[in-house]
Legacy VTK file of the C-alpha trace (Angstrom):
# vtk DataFile Version 3.0
C-alpha trace
ASCII
DATASET POLYDATA
POINTS 119 float
44.419 59.155 140.781
43.962 59.570 137.041
44.645 63.204 137.526
47.811 62.428 139.453
48.885 59.970 136.778
48.084 62.546 134.102
50.082 65.209 135.932
52.947 62.727 136.403
52.976 61.879 132.657
52.772 65.548 131.766
55.675 66.269 134.117
57.647 63.359 132.629
56.969 64.620 129.090
58.095 68.116 130.042
61.211 66.724 131.718
61.988 64.620 128.631
61.369 67.607 126.356
63.611 69.752 128.571
66.272 67.023 128.551
66.040 66.758 124.738
66.279 70.556 124.462
69.349 70.635 126.763
70.950 67.736 124.882
70.248 69.432 121.529
71.633 72.746 122.800
74.693 70.963 124.200
75.258 69.109 120.894
74.817 72.352 118.959
77.241 74.137 121.306
79.786 71.303 121.024
79.407 71.283 117.237
79.848 75.075 117.116
82.955 74.796 119.339
84.301 72.047 117.086
83.708 74.188 113.984
85.461 77.111 115.677
88.434 74.879 116.627
88.639 73.550 113.071
88.409 77.082 111.682
91.086 78.365 114.103
93.311 75.418 113.185
92.831 76.136 109.469
93.664 79.802 110.059
96.718 78.827 112.128
97.901 76.455 109.393
97.359 79.076 106.699
99.249 81.664 108.753
102.047 79.139 109.327
102.139 78.379 105.596
102.281 82.087 104.741
104.993 82.621 107.371
107.002 79.721 105.933
106.649 81.117 102.409
107.736 84.533 103.683
110.705 82.962 105.495
111.698 81.052 102.352
111.388 84.263 100.303
113.587 86.103 102.818
116.159 83.298 102.733
116.153 83.368 98.927
116.480 87.167 98.906
119.390 86.934 101.359
121.037 84.254 99.206
120.602 86.362 96.071
122.000 89.397 97.897
125.033 87.422 99.126
125.625 86.095 95.613
125.360 89.592 94.130
127.757 90.934 96.769
130.157 88.081 96.034
130.020 88.880 92.298
130.549 92.582 92.964
133.499 91.805 95.249
134.985 89.474 92.626
134.565 92.172 89.953
136.127 94.768 92.259
139.031 92.442 92.993
139.467 91.766 89.264
139.560 95.519 88.596
142.108 95.994 91.390
144.254 93.178 90.025
144.033 94.644 86.521
144.916 98.118 87.827
147.895 96.696 89.739
149.101 94.813 86.673
148.689 97.931 84.529
150.545 100.022 87.099
153.323 97.440 87.289
153.556 97.317 83.478
153.798 101.123 83.239
156.396 101.149 86.025
158.463 98.499 84.237
158.173 100.448 80.964
159.356 103.625 82.742
162.204 101.705 84.368
163.241 100.231 81.003
163.102 103.708 79.453
165.052 105.180 82.387
167.687 102.436 82.065
167.946 103.038 78.321
168.299 106.784 78.896
170.864 106.191 81.648
172.793 103.827 79.390
172.684 106.391 76.567
173.848 109.199 78.901
176.596 106.923 80.188
177.718 106.156 76.641
177.647 109.859 75.743
179.581 110.691 78.889
182.130 108.022 78.060
182.473 109.479 74.552
182.904 112.972 75.971
185.510 111.688 78.439
187.265 109.777 75.693
187.419 112.909 73.539
188.594 115.033 76.450
191.467 112.726 77.399
194.785 113.620 75.842
195.876 111.364 73.105
LINES 1 120
119 0 1 2 3 4 5 6 7 8 9 10 11 12 13 14 15 16 17 18 19 20 21 22 23 24 25 26 27 28 29 30 31 32 33 34 35 36 37 38 39 40 41 42 43 44 45 46 47 48 49 50 51 52 53 54 55 56 57 58 59 60 61 62 63 64 65 66 67 68 69 70 71 72 73 74 75 76 77 78 79 80 81 82 83 84 85 86 87 88 89 90 91 92 93 94 95 96 97 98 99 100 101 102 103 104 105 106 107 108 109 110 111 112 113 114 115 116 117 118
């Protein structure tokens, strides 16, 4: 009976040791899984942060590009306006000169006609 009791205690000790080993392995596995989840979450957050920074940089670059294009378009429009004004000014100068020449020719013609008419 002592032998049976001894075998029973030995079996119980082995079962408890096995249970402790399984529990320890399970806790270690759960802890490792938790660490992996935390690490994956940190990586995901870092990637999201980097993606957000990249997106903000792209938005800023697009804004700068639009602003530069707007400035270039404004400068182009200013040049066009200046060229139009210059062209109009030259045209008006030519017209004034043409009118003066026409007036002078008219006056000369009138003088010629006046001199040609019998007195």
